[in-house]
PDB file as gemmi writes it, atoms N, CA and C in Angstrom:
CRYST1    1.000    1.000    1.000  90.00  90.00  90.00 P 1                      
ATOM      1  N   MET A   1     132.720  43.321 119.284  1.00  0.00           N  
ATOM      2  CA  MET A   1     131.452  42.644 119.337  1.00  0.00           C  
ATOM      3  C   MET A   1     131.071  41.645 117.954  1.00  0.00           C  
ATOM      4  N   ASN A   2     130.745  40.375 118.280  1.00  0.00           N  
ATOM      5  CA  ASN A   2     130.152  39.626 116.737  1.00  0.00           C  
ATOM      6  C   ASN A   2     128.947  39.995 116.603  1.00  0.00           C  
ATOM      7  N   ALA A   3     128.587  39.265 115.452  1.00  0.00           N  
ATOM      8  CA  ALA A   3     127.219  39.466 114.913  1.00  0.00           C  
ATOM      9  C   ALA A   3     126.124  39.368 115.946  1.00  0.00           C  
ATOM     10  N   GLU A   4     126.366  38.062 116.496  1.00  0.00           N  
ATOM     11  CA  GLU A   4     125.253  37.602 117.375  1.00  0.00           C  
ATOM     12  C   GLU A   4     125.238  38.129 118.425  1.00  0.00           C  
ATOM     13  N   GLN A   5     125.884  39.289 119.013  1.00  0.00           N  
ATOM     14  CA  GLN A   5     125.776  39.924 120.477  1.00  0.00           C  
ATOM     15  C   GLN A   5     125.207  41.643 120.035  1.00  0.00           C  
ATOM     16  N   MET A   6     125.380  41.820 118.004  1.00  0.00           N  
ATOM     17  CA  MET A   6     124.571  43.115 117.674  1.00  0.00           C  
ATOM     18  C   MET A   6     123.604  43.082 117.765  1.00  0.00           C  
ATOM     19  N   LYS A   7     123.029  44.642 118.009  1.00  0.00           N  
ATOM     20  CA  LYS A   7     121.558  44.438 117.951  1.00  0.00           C  
ATOM     21  C   LYS A   7     121.143  44.088 116.506  1.00  0.00           C  
ATOM     22  N   PHE A   8     119.697  43.339 116.695  1.00  0.00           N  
ATOM     23  CA  PHE A   8     119.200  42.925 115.189  1.00  0.00           C  
ATOM     24  C   PHE A   8     119.027  43.935 114.109  1.00  0.00           C  
ATOM     25  N   SER A   9     118.621  44.931 114.458  1.00  0.00           N  
ATOM     26  CA  SER A   9     118.153  46.039 113.513  1.00  0.00           C  
ATOM     27  C   SER A   9     119.625  46.368 112.840  1.00  0.00           C  
ATOM     28  N   ASP A  10     120.367  46.623 113.790  1.00  0.00           N  
ATOM     29  CA  ASP A  10     121.683  47.162 113.108  1.00  0.00           C  
ATOM     30  C   ASP A  10     122.400  46.120 112.012  1.00  0.00           C  
ATOM     31  N   VAL A  11     122.134  44.686 112.233  1.00  0.00           N  
ATOM     32  CA  VAL A  11     122.689  43.759 111.715  1.00  0.00           C  
ATOM     33  C   VAL A  11     121.756  43.564 110.121  1.00  0.00           C  
ATOM     34  N   TYR A  12     120.454  43.501 110.762  1.00  0.00           N  
ATOM     35  CA  TYR A  12     119.499  43.239 109.633  1.00  0.00           C  
ATOM     36  C   TYR A  12     119.532  44.559 108.305  1.00  0.00           C  
ATOM     37  N   MET A  13     119.871  45.758 108.925  1.00  0.00           N  
ATOM     38  CA  MET A  13     119.758  46.834 108.336  1.00  0.00           C  
ATOM     39  C   MET A  13     120.809  46.671 106.911  1.00  0.00           C  
ATOM     40  N   MET A  14     121.789  46.069 107.598  1.00  0.00           N  
ATOM     41  CA  MET A  14     123.130  46.106 106.349  1.00  0.00           C  
ATOM     42  C   MET A  14     122.578  44.674 105.308  1.00  0.00           C  
ATOM     43  N   LEU A  15     121.802  44.073 105.863  1.00  0.00           N  
ATOM     44  CA  LEU A  15     121.262  42.863 104.706  1.00  0.00           C  
ATOM     45  C   LEU A  15     120.408  43.441 103.811  1.00  0.00           C  
ATOM     46  N   ILE A  16     119.467  44.070 104.348  1.00  0.00           N  
ATOM     47  CA  ILE A  16     118.203  45.164 103.597  1.00  0.00           C  
ATOM     48  C   ILE A  16     118.996  46.088 102.829  1.00  0.00           C  
ATOM     49  N   LYS A  17     120.319  46.529 103.287  1.00  0.00           N  
ATOM     50  CA  LYS A  17     120.876  47.644 102.313  1.00  0.00           C  
ATOM     51  C   LYS A  17     121.508  46.995 101.243  1.00  0.00           C  
ATOM     52  N   LYS A  18     122.349  45.790 101.479  1.00  0.00           N  
ATOM     53  CA  LYS A  18     122.972  45.112 100.017  1.00  0.00           C  
ATOM     54  C   LYS A  18     122.072  44.877  99.407  1.00  0.00           C  
ATOM     55  N   ALA A  19     120.780  44.203  99.819  1.00  0.00           N  
ATOM     56  CA  ALA A  19     120.033  43.577  98.810  1.00  0.00           C  
ATOM     57  C   ALA A  19     119.582  44.806  97.828  1.00  0.00           C  
ATOM     58  N   GLU A  20     119.068  45.989  98.532  1.00  0.00           N  
ATOM     59  CA  GLU A  20     118.455  47.397  97.688  1.00  0.00           C  
ATOM     60  C   GLU A  20     119.764  47.833  96.975  1.00  0.00           C  
ATOM     61  N   ARG A  21     121.095  48.039  97.144  1.00  0.00           N  
ATOM     62  CA  ARG A  21     122.013  48.259  96.562  1.00  0.00           C  
ATOM     63  C   ARG A  21     121.917  47.403  95.052  1.00  0.00           C  
ATOM     64  N   LYS A  22     121.603  46.527  95.138  1.00  0.00           N  
ATOM     65  CA  LYS A  22     121.234  45.447  93.917  1.00  0.00           C  
ATOM     66  C   LYS A  22     119.884  45.395  93.341  1.00  0.00           C  
ATOM     67  N   GLY A  23     119.224  46.322  93.627  1.00  0.00           N  
ATOM     68  CA  GLY A  23     117.773  46.407  92.852  1.00  0.00           C  
ATOM     69  C   GLY A  23     116.717  45.547  93.444  1.00  0.00           C  
ATOM     70  N   ARG A  24     116.952  45.118  94.630  1.00  0.00           N  
ATOM     71  CA  ARG A  24     116.079  44.282  95.284  1.00  0.00           C  
ATOM     72  C   ARG A  24     115.504  45.333  96.487  1.00  0.00           C  
ATOM     73  N   ASN A  25     114.540  44.733  97.480  1.00  0.00           N  
ATOM     74  CA  ASN A  25     113.898  45.470  98.417  1.00  0.00           C  
ATOM     75  C   ASN A  25     114.065  44.580  99.618  1.00  0.00           C  
ATOM     76  N   LYS A  26     113.449  45.482 100.410  1.00  0.00           N  
ATOM     77  CA  LYS A  26     112.978  45.014 101.837  1.00  0.00           C  
ATOM     78  C   LYS A  26     112.096  43.883 102.223  1.00  0.00           C  
ATOM     79  N   LEU A  27     111.244  43.965 101.382  1.00  0.00           N  
ATOM     80  CA  LEU A  27     109.951  42.859 101.867  1.00  0.00           C  
ATOM     81  C   LEU A  27     110.482  41.792 101.147  1.00  0.00           C  
ATOM     82  N   GLU A  28     111.507  41.500 100.096  1.00  0.00           N  
ATOM     83  CA  GLU A  28     112.164  40.572  99.467  1.00  0.00           C  
ATOM     84  C   GLU A  28     112.808  39.602 100.584  1.00  0.00           C  
ATOM     85  N   VAL A  29     113.773  40.408 101.337  1.00  0.00           N  
ATOM     86  CA  VAL A  29     114.730  39.833 102.169  1.00  0.00           C  
ATOM     87  C   VAL A  29     113.870  39.474 103.587  1.00  0.00           C  
ATOM     88  N   MET A  30     112.674  39.978 103.785  1.00  0.00           N  
ATOM     89  CA  MET A  30     111.964  39.872 104.962  1.00  0.00           C  
ATOM     90  C   MET A  30     111.235  38.575 104.671  1.00  0.00           C  
ATOM     91  N   GLN A  31     110.746  38.330 103.565  1.00  0.00           N  
ATOM     92  CA  GLN A  31     109.871  37.088 102.810  1.00  0.00           C  
ATOM     93  C   GLN A  31     111.035  35.768 103.337  1.00  0.00           C  
ATOM     94  N   LEU A  32     112.267  36.258 102.667  1.00  0.00           N  
ATOM     95  CA  LEU A  32     113.638  35.107 103.058  1.00  0.00           C  
ATOM     96  C   LEU A  32     113.621  34.674 104.270  1.00  0.00           C  
ATOM     97  N   THR A  33     113.710  35.694 105.207  1.00  0.00           N  
ATOM     98  CA  THR A  33     113.850  35.742 106.605  1.00  0.00           C  
ATOM     99  C   THR A  33     112.361  34.802 107.463  1.00  0.00           C  
ATOM    100  N   SER A  34     111.630  35.500 106.987  1.00  0.00           N  
ATOM    101  CA  SER A  34     110.365  34.786 107.339  1.00  0.00           C  
ATOM    102  C   SER A  34     110.297  33.146 106.858  1.00  0.00           C  
ATOM    103  N   TRP A  35     110.697  32.987 105.723  1.00  0.00           N  
ATOM    104  CA  TRP A  35     110.636  31.367 105.217  1.00  0.00           C  
ATOM    105  C   TRP A  35     111.805  30.572 106.257  1.00  0.00           C  
ATOM    106  N   LEU A  36     113.044  31.079 106.657  1.00  0.00           N  
ATOM    107  CA  LEU A  36     113.583  30.690 107.246  1.00  0.00           C  
ATOM    108  C   LEU A  36     113.519  30.342 108.580  1.00  0.00           C  
ATOM    109  N   THR A  37     112.939  31.372 109.289  1.00  0.00           N  
ATOM    110  CA  THR A  37     113.056  31.554 110.626  1.00  0.00           C  
ATOM    111  C   THR A  37     111.582  31.324 111.268  1.00  0.00           C  
ATOM    112  N   GLY A  38     110.609  31.286 110.278  1.00  0.00           N  
ATOM    113  CA  GLY A  38     109.326  31.107 111.353  1.00  0.00           C  
ATOM    114  C   GLY A  38     108.712  32.449 111.464  1.00  0.00           C  
ATOM    115  N   TRP A  39     109.516  33.397 111.545  1.00  0.00           N  
ATOM    116  CA  TRP A  39     108.838  34.741 112.222  1.00  0.00           C  
ATOM    117  C   TRP A  39     108.118  35.539 110.910  1.00  0.00           C  
ATOM    118  N   SER A  40     106.799  36.052 111.462  1.00  0.00           N  
ATOM    119  CA  SER A  40     106.026  36.628 110.462  1.00  0.00           C  
ATOM    120  C   SER A  40     106.971  37.960 110.238  1.00  0.00           C  
ATOM    121  N   ILE A  41     106.305  38.595 108.986  1.00  0.00           N  
ATOM    122  CA  ILE A  41     106.777  40.080 108.747  1.00  0.00           C  
ATOM    123  C   ILE A  41     106.532  40.839 109.820  1.00  0.00           C  
ATOM    124  N   LYS A  42     105.455  40.648 110.105  1.00  0.00           N  
ATOM    125  CA  LYS A  42     104.954  41.845 111.393  1.00  0.00           C  
ATOM    126  C   LYS A  42     105.942  41.673 112.309  1.00  0.00           C  
ATOM    127  N   GLU A  43     106.463  40.372 113.024  1.00  0.00           N  
ATOM    128  CA  GLU A  43     107.125  40.041 114.058  1.00  0.00           C  
ATOM    129  C   GLU A  43     108.614  40.302 113.543  1.00  0.00           C  
ATOM    130  N   ILE A  44     109.292  40.358 112.685  1.00  0.00           N  
ATOM    131  CA  ILE A  44     110.621  40.834 112.194  1.00  0.00           C  
ATOM    132  C   ILE A  44     110.293  42.446 112.052  1.00  0.00           C  
ATOM    133  N   GLU A  45     109.225  43.152 111.620  1.00  0.00           N  
ATOM    134  CA  GLU A  45     109.566  44.470 112.012  1.00  0.00           C  
ATOM    135  C   GLU A  45     109.203  45.089 113.292  1.00  0.00           C  
ATOM    136  N   GLU A  46     108.589  44.349 114.237  1.00  0.00           N  
ATOM    137  CA  GLU A  46     109.022  44.482 115.576  1.00  0.00           C  
ATOM    138  C   GLU A  46     110.290  44.310 116.272  1.00  0.00           C  
ATOM    139  N   ALA A  47     110.913  43.203 115.809  1.00  0.00           N  
ATOM    140  CA  ALA A  47     112.234  42.807 116.233  1.00  0.00           C  
ATOM    141  C   ALA A  47     113.009  44.035 115.784  1.00  0.00           C  
ATOM    142  N   MET A  48     112.847  44.420 114.604  1.00  0.00           N  
ATOM    143  CA  MET A  48     113.821  45.706 114.192  1.00  0.00           C  
ATOM    144  C   MET A  48     113.383  47.006 114.879  1.00  0.00           C  
ATOM    145  N   LYS A  49     112.388  47.057 115.619  1.00  0.00           N  
ATOM    146  CA  LYS A  49     112.337  48.327 116.661  1.00  0.00           C  
ATOM    147  C   LYS A  49     112.561  48.100 117.968  1.00  0.00           C  
ATOM    148  N   SER A  50     112.931  46.791 118.491  1.00  0.00           N  
ATOM    149  CA  SER A  50     113.379  46.314 119.671  1.00  0.00           C  
ATOM    150  C   SER A  50     114.946  46.482 119.783  1.00  0.00           C  
ATOM    151  N   GLU A  51     115.359  45.998 121.116  1.00  0.00           N  
ATOM    152  CA  GLU A  51     116.528  45.841 121.569  1.00  0.00           C  
ATOM    153  C   GLU A  51     117.283  44.511 121.500  1.00  0.00           C  
ATOM    154  N   MET A  52     116.445  43.547 120.500  1.00  0.00           N  
ATOM    155  CA  MET A  52     116.866  41.994 120.381  1.00  0.00           C  
ATOM    156  C   MET A  52     118.034  42.154 119.985  1.00  0.00           C  
ATOM    157  N   THR A  53     118.792  41.223 120.137  1.00  0.00           N  
ATOM    158  CA  THR A  53     120.260  41.040 119.742  1.00  0.00           C  
ATOM    159  C   THR A  53     120.084  39.920 118.296  1.00  0.00           C  
ATOM    160  N   TYR A  54     120.964  39.979 117.631  1.00  0.00           N  
ATOM    161  CA  TYR A  54     120.830  39.240 116.061  1.00  0.00           C  
ATOM    162  C   TYR A  54     121.017  37.719 116.442  1.00  0.00           C  
ATOM    163  N   GLY A  55     121.746  37.421 117.613  1.00  0.00           N  
ATOM    164  CA  GLY A  55     121.923  36.061 118.208  1.00  0.00           C  
ATOM    165  C   GLY A  55     120.601  35.448 118.450  1.00  0.00           C  
ATOM    166  N   SER A  56     119.820  36.420 119.353  1.00  0.00           N  
ATOM    167  CA  SER A  56     118.506  36.094 120.132  1.00  0.00           C  
ATOM    168  C   SER A  56     117.282  35.905 118.926  1.00  0.00           C  
ATOM    169  N   PHE A  57     117.620  36.337 118.151  1.00  0.00           N  
ATOM    170  CA  PHE A  57     116.586  36.378 116.743  1.00  0.00           C  
ATOM    171  C   PHE A  57     116.366  35.114 116.198  1.00  0.00           C  
ATOM    172  N   PHE A  58     117.690  34.608 116.003  1.00  0.00           N  
ATOM    173  CA  PHE A  58     117.588  33.021 115.606  1.00  0.00           C  
ATOM    174  C   PHE A  58     117.511  31.935 116.845  1.00  0.00           C  
ATOM    175  N   ILE A  59     118.153  32.211 117.763  1.00  0.00           N  
ATOM    176  CA  ILE A  59     117.858  31.339 119.024  1.00  0.00           C  
ATOM    177  C   ILE A  59     116.455  31.268 119.415  1.00  0.00           C  
ATOM    178  N   ASN A  60     115.530  32.333 119.640  1.00  0.00           N  
ATOM    179  CA  ASN A  60     114.203  32.270 119.253  1.00  0.00           C  
ATOM    180  C   ASN A  60     113.297  32.330 118.408  1.00  0.00           C  
ATOM    181  N   ALA A  61     113.667  31.866 117.245  1.00  0.00           N  
ATOM    182  CA  ALA A  61     112.828  31.861 116.292  1.00  0.00           C  
ATOM    183  C   ALA A  61     112.064  30.698 116.167  1.00  0.00           C  
ATOM    184  N   PRO A  62     110.889  30.929 115.835  1.00  0.00           N  
ATOM    185  CA  PRO A  62     109.567  30.174 115.912  1.00  0.00           C  
ATOM    186  C   PRO A  62     109.607  28.687 115.525  1.00  0.00           C  
ATOM    187  N   ALA A  63     110.078  28.668 114.227  1.00  0.00           N  
ATOM    188  CA  ALA A  63     110.270  27.416 113.516  1.00  0.00           C  
ATOM    189  C   ALA A  63     111.455  27.663 112.356  1.00  0.00           C  
ATOM    190  N   ILE A  64     112.400  27.147 112.402  1.00  0.00           N  
ATOM    191  CA  ILE A  64     113.557  26.861 111.545  1.00  0.00           C  
ATOM    192  C   ILE A  64     113.244  26.117 110.475  1.00  0.00           C  
ATOM    193  N   ASN A  65     113.074  26.574 109.101  1.00  0.00           N  
ATOM    194  CA  ASN A  65     112.399  25.692 108.081  1.00  0.00           C  
ATOM    195  C   ASN A  65     113.155  24.443 107.915  1.00  0.00           C  
ATOM    196  N   PRO A  66     112.636  23.299 107.887  1.00  0.00           N  
ATOM    197  CA  PRO A  66     113.066  22.007 107.765  1.00  0.00           C  
ATOM    198  C   PRO A  66     114.119  21.833 106.349  1.00  0.00           C  
ATOM    199  N   ASN A  67     113.845  22.774 105.274  1.00  0.00           N  
ATOM    200  CA  ASN A  67     114.496  22.714 104.315  1.00  0.00           C  
ATOM    201  C   ASN A  67     115.852  23.664 104.494  1.00  0.00           C  
ATOM    202  N   ALA A  68     115.994  24.253 105.441  1.00  0.00           N  
ATOM    203  CA  ALA A  68     117.146  24.986 105.512  1.00  0.00           C  
ATOM    204  C   ALA A  68     118.551  24.414 105.397  1.00  0.00           C  
ATOM    205  N   SER A  69     118.510  23.078 105.824  1.00  0.00           N  
ATOM    206  CA  SER A  69     119.905  22.607 105.677  1.00  0.00           C  
ATOM    207  C   SER A  69     120.138  21.964 104.252  1.00  0.00           C  
ATOM    208  N   ARG A  70     119.288  22.312 103.387  1.00  0.00           N  
ATOM    209  CA  ARG A  70     119.521  22.118 101.767  1.00  0.00           C  
ATOM    210  C   ARG A  70     120.174  23.172 101.292  1.00  0.00           C  
ATOM    211  N   ILE A  71     120.272  24.453 101.852  1.00  0.00           N  
ATOM    212  CA  ILE A  71     121.181  25.601 101.539  1.00  0.00           C  
ATOM    213  C   ILE A  71     122.484  25.421 101.540  1.00  0.00           C  
ATOM    214  N   LYS A  72     122.913  25.607 100.219  1.00  0.00           N  
ATOM    215  CA  LYS A  72     124.316  25.332  99.695  1.00  0.00           C  
ATOM    216  C   LYS A  72     124.861  26.590  99.305  1.00  0.00           C  
ATOM    217  N   GLY A  73     126.435  26.382  99.534  1.00  0.00           N  
ATOM    218  CA  GLY A  73     126.950  27.499  98.778  1.00  0.00           C  
ATOM    219  C   GLY A  73     127.924  28.200  99.892  1.00  0.00           C  
ATOM    220  N   LYS A  74     128.588  29.034  99.479  1.00  0.00           N  
ATOM    221  CA  LYS A  74     129.974  29.764 100.442  1.00  0.00           C  
ATOM    222  C   LYS A  74     129.128  31.349 100.626  1.00  0.00           C  
ATOM    223  N   VAL A  75     129.455  31.675 102.118  1.00  0.00           N  
ATOM    224  CA  VAL A  75     129.511  32.833 102.393  1.00  0.00           C  
ATOM    225  C   VAL A  75     130.861  33.359 102.853  1.00  0.00           C  
ATOM    226  N   CYS A  76     131.809  34.171 102.753  1.00  0.00           N  
ATOM    227  CA  CYS A  76     132.800  34.712 103.110  1.00  0.00           C  
ATOM    228  C   CYS A  76     133.929  33.480 102.993  1.00  0.00           C  
ATOM    229  N   GLY A  77     133.603  32.646 101.938  1.00  0.00           N  
ATOM    230  CA  GLY A  77     134.841  31.527 101.820  1.00  0.00           C  
ATOM    231  C   GLY A  77     134.048  30.418 102.594  1.00  0.00           C  
ATOM    232  N   ILE A  78     133.469  30.189 103.308  1.00  0.00           N  
ATOM    233  CA  ILE A  78     132.817  29.165 104.295  1.00  0.00           C  
ATOM    234  C   ILE A  78     131.727  28.603 103.742  1.00  0.00           C  
ATOM    235  N   GLU A  79     132.062  27.082 103.613  1.00  0.00           N  
ATOM    236  CA  GLU A  79     130.641  26.387 102.863  1.00  0.00           C  
ATOM    237  C   GLU A  79     129.770  26.422 103.754  1.00  0.00           C  
ATOM    238  N   VAL A  80     128.520  26.908 103.559  1.00  0.00           N  
ATOM    239  CA  VAL A  80     127.298  26.956 104.770  1.00  0.00           C  
ATOM    240  C   VAL A  80     126.775  25.705 105.691  1.00  0.00           C  
ATOM    241  N   SER A  81     127.143  24.468 104.542  1.00  0.00           N  
ATOM    242  CA  SER A  81     126.706  23.459 105.266  1.00  0.00           C  
ATOM    243  C   SER A  81     127.508  22.471 105.969  1.00  0.00           C  
ATOM    244  N   GLU A  82     128.695  22.933 106.114  1.00  0.00           N  
ATOM    245  CA  GLU A  82     129.696  23.048 107.014  1.00  0.00           C  
ATOM    246  C   GLU A  82     130.047  23.392 108.351  1.00  0.00           C  
ATOM    247  N   ILE A  83     129.408  24.330 108.260  1.00  0.00           N  
ATOM    248  CA  ILE A  83     129.609  25.002 109.619  1.00  0.00           C  
ATOM    249  C   ILE A  83     129.054  24.585 110.992  1.00  0.00           C  
ATOM    250  N   GLN A  84     129.850  24.185 111.915  1.00  0.00           N  
ATOM    251  CA  GLN A  84     129.777  23.422 113.099  1.00  0.00           C  
ATOM    252  C   GLN A  84     128.575  24.049 114.269  1.00  0.00           C  
ATOM    253  N   ASP A  85     128.761  25.458 114.302  1.00  0.00           N  
ATOM    254  CA  ASP A  85     127.991  25.719 115.479  1.00  0.00           C  
ATOM    255  C   ASP A  85     126.540  26.112 114.774  1.00  0.00           C  
ATOM    256  N   PRO A  86     125.593  25.722 115.295  1.00  0.00           N  
ATOM    257  CA  PRO A  86     124.527  26.058 115.247  1.00  0.00           C  
ATOM    258  C   PRO A  86     123.761  27.425 114.712  1.00  0.00           C  
ATOM    259  N   LEU A  87     124.040  28.176 115.922  1.00  0.00           N  
ATOM    260  CA  LEU A  87     123.488  29.346 115.820  1.00  0.00           C  
ATOM    261  C   LEU A  87     124.346  30.042 114.522  1.00  0.00           C  
ATOM    262  N   MET A  88     125.358  29.763 114.456  1.00  0.00           N  
ATOM    263  CA  MET A  88     126.019  30.494 113.500  1.00  0.00           C  
ATOM    264  C   MET A  88     125.887  30.095 112.106  1.00  0.00           C  
ATOM    265  N   GLN A  89     125.632  28.670 112.003  1.00  0.00           N  
ATOM    266  CA  GLN A  89     124.787  28.182 110.411  1.00  0.00           C  
ATOM    267  C   GLN A  89     123.833  28.848 110.311  1.00  0.00           C  
ATOM    268  N   LYS A  90     122.694  29.191 111.094  1.00  0.00           N  
ATOM    269  CA  LYS A  90     121.705  29.864 110.760  1.00  0.00           C  
ATOM    270  C   LYS A  90     121.811  31.315 110.302  1.00  0.00           C  
ATOM    271  N   ILE A  91     122.676  31.692 110.901  1.00  0.00           N  
ATOM    272  CA  ILE A  91     123.180  33.300 110.692  1.00  0.00           C  
ATOM    273  C   ILE A  91     123.609  33.477 109.193  1.00  0.00           C  
ATOM    274  N   ARG A  92     124.373  32.203 108.924  1.00  0.00           N  
ATOM    275  CA  ARG A  92     125.101  32.233 107.636  1.00  0.00           C  
ATOM    276  C   ARG A  92     124.032  31.932 106.937  1.00  0.00           C  
ATOM    277  N   TRP A  93     123.127  31.222 106.847  1.00  0.00           N  
ATOM    278  CA  TRP A  93     122.133  30.444 106.248  1.00  0.00           C  
ATOM    279  C   TRP A  93     121.125  31.892 105.621  1.00  0.00           C  
ATOM    280  N   LEU A  94     121.030  32.778 106.330  1.00  0.00           N  
ATOM    281  CA  LEU A  94     120.140  33.536 106.213  1.00  0.00           C  
ATOM    282  C   LEU A  94     121.147  34.898 105.243  1.00  0.00           C  
ATOM    283  N   ASP A  95     122.476  34.906 105.429  1.00  0.00           N  
ATOM    284  CA  ASP A  95     123.604  35.779 104.762  1.00  0.00           C  
ATOM    285  C   ASP A  95     123.258  34.980 102.894  1.00  0.00           C  
ATOM    286  N   LYS A  96     123.625  33.816 103.124  1.00  0.00           N  
ATOM    287  CA  LYS A  96     123.584  33.180 101.657  1.00  0.00           C  
ATOM    288  C   LYS A  96     122.395  33.294 101.107  1.00  0.00           C  
ATOM    289  N   LEU A  97     120.894  33.410 101.769  1.00  0.00           N  
ATOM    290  CA  LEU A  97     119.552  33.499 100.871  1.00  0.00           C  
ATOM    291  C   LEU A  97     119.768  35.226 100.273  1.00  0.00           C  
ATOM    292  N   VAL A  98     120.536  35.693 101.288  1.00  0.00           N  
ATOM    293  CA  VAL A  98     120.431  37.301 100.813  1.00  0.00           C  
ATOM    294  C   VAL A  98     121.254  37.587  99.811  1.00  0.00           C  
ATOM    295  N   ASP A  99     122.498  37.217  99.815  1.00  0.00           N  
ATOM    296  CA  ASP A  99     123.629  37.154  98.637  1.00  0.00           C  
ATOM    297  C   ASP A  99     122.907  36.258  97.245  1.00  0.00           C  
ATOM    298  N   ASP A 100     122.254  35.574  97.594  1.00  0.00           N  
ATOM    299  CA  ASP A 100     121.549  34.867  96.129  1.00  0.00           C  
ATOM    300  C   ASP A 100     120.474  35.981  95.386  1.00  0.00           C  
ATOM    301  N   LEU A 101     119.784  36.556  96.899  1.00  0.00           N  
ATOM    302  CA  LEU A 101     118.838  37.604  96.326  1.00  0.00           C  
ATOM    303  C   LEU A 101     119.403  39.150  95.739  1.00  0.00           C  
ATOM    304  N   ALA A 102     120.722  39.311  96.168  1.00  0.00           N  
ATOM    305  CA  ALA A 102     121.464  40.301  95.775  1.00  0.00           C  
ATOM    306  C   ALA A 102     122.021  40.038  94.233  1.00  0.00           C  
ATOM    307  N   LYS A 103     122.176  38.755  94.291  1.00  0.00           N  
ATOM    308  CA  LYS A 103     122.828  38.076  92.594  1.00  0.00           C  
ATOM    309  C   LYS A 103     121.640  38.615  91.420  1.00  0.00           C  
ATOM    310  N   GLY A 104     120.411  38.406  92.065  1.00  0.00           N  
ATOM    311  CA  GLY A 104     119.783  38.793  91.091  1.00  0.00           C  
ATOM    312  C   GLY A 104     118.586  37.104  91.038  1.00  0.00           C  
ATOM    313  N   LYS A 105     118.833  36.280  91.570  1.00  0.00           N  
ATOM    314  CA  LYS A 105     117.910  35.071  91.661  1.00  0.00           C  
ATOM    315  C   LYS A 105     116.640  35.486  91.978  1.00  0.00           C  
ATOM    316  N   PRO A 106     115.600  34.753  91.420  1.00  0.00           N  
ATOM    317  CA  PRO A 106     114.132  34.778  91.771  1.00  0.00           C  
ATOM    318  C   PRO A 106     113.905  34.155  93.386  1.00  0.00           C  
ATOM    319  N   ILE A 107     113.075  34.710  94.160  1.00  0.00           N  
ATOM    320  CA  ILE A 107     112.990  33.788  95.206  1.00  0.00           C  
ATOM    321  C   ILE A 107     112.702  32.670  95.265  1.00  0.00           C  
ATOM    322  N   GLU A 108     111.856  32.159  94.065  1.00  0.00           N  
ATOM    323  CA  GLU A 108     111.257  31.000  94.441  1.00  0.00           C  
ATOM    324  C   GLU A 108     112.517  29.853  93.439  1.00  0.00           C  
ATOM    325  N   LYS A 109     113.738  30.394  93.371  1.00  0.00           N  
ATOM    326  CA  LYS A 109     114.938  29.935  92.750  1.00  0.00           C  
ATOM    327  C   LYS A 109     116.171  29.662  93.960  1.00  0.00           C  
ATOM    328  N   ILE A 110     115.518  30.352  95.024  1.00  0.00           N  
ATOM    329  CA  ILE A 110     116.440  30.595  96.126  1.00  0.00           C  
ATOM    330  C   ILE A 110     116.222  29.720  97.264  1.00  0.00           C  
ATOM    331  N   LEU A 111     115.086  29.877  97.657  1.00  0.00           N  
ATOM    332  CA  LEU A 111     114.516  28.503  98.621  1.00  0.00           C  
ATOM    333  C   LEU A 111     114.634  27.203  98.310  1.00  0.00           C  
ATOM    334  N   PRO A 112     115.324  26.522  98.693  1.00  0.00           N  
ATOM    335  CA  PRO A 112     115.312  24.984  98.475  1.00  0.00           C  
ATOM    336  C   PRO A 112     114.168  24.344  99.044  1.00  0.00           C  
ATOM    337  N   GLN A 113     113.956  23.561  98.214  1.00  0.00           N  
ATOM    338  CA  GLN A 113     112.501  22.652  98.334  1.00  0.00           C  
ATOM    339  C   GLN A 113     112.527  21.428  98.758  1.00  0.00           C  
TER     340      GLN A 113                                                      
END                                                                             
C-alpha cells in the first residue's frame, strides 16, 4: 500500500514524530500543513481522528497555497519541483516542509513568499 492509500493519521503521525525527534513540535507541523493545504488546525486534528486517507486529505484540501510551487529541494533524492503527478507533488511538498523544520529552520524561513 502506498502513502496515498494509507490512513491519514498513520502517515501524519510519522511526520510529527520526525519533527519531534529533532526538537520541533506537533503544532509547528500543523502550521506548515495548514499553510500548504488550507485546512485549519482544527480540521487537521479532526482528520487525524477520521478514516480519511492521506491521498484524500490532499485531494480535498480547501486551498493549496499559491506559493507551494516555490518549494524547492529534494525528498528521497527527487527534486520536488520536477514531480509530474500532482497528488504526489503535494505529498512531497509537505515532506520537504517537515524535513526543513526537522533540520532546525524557522517556519518563516521554510515557507516560500
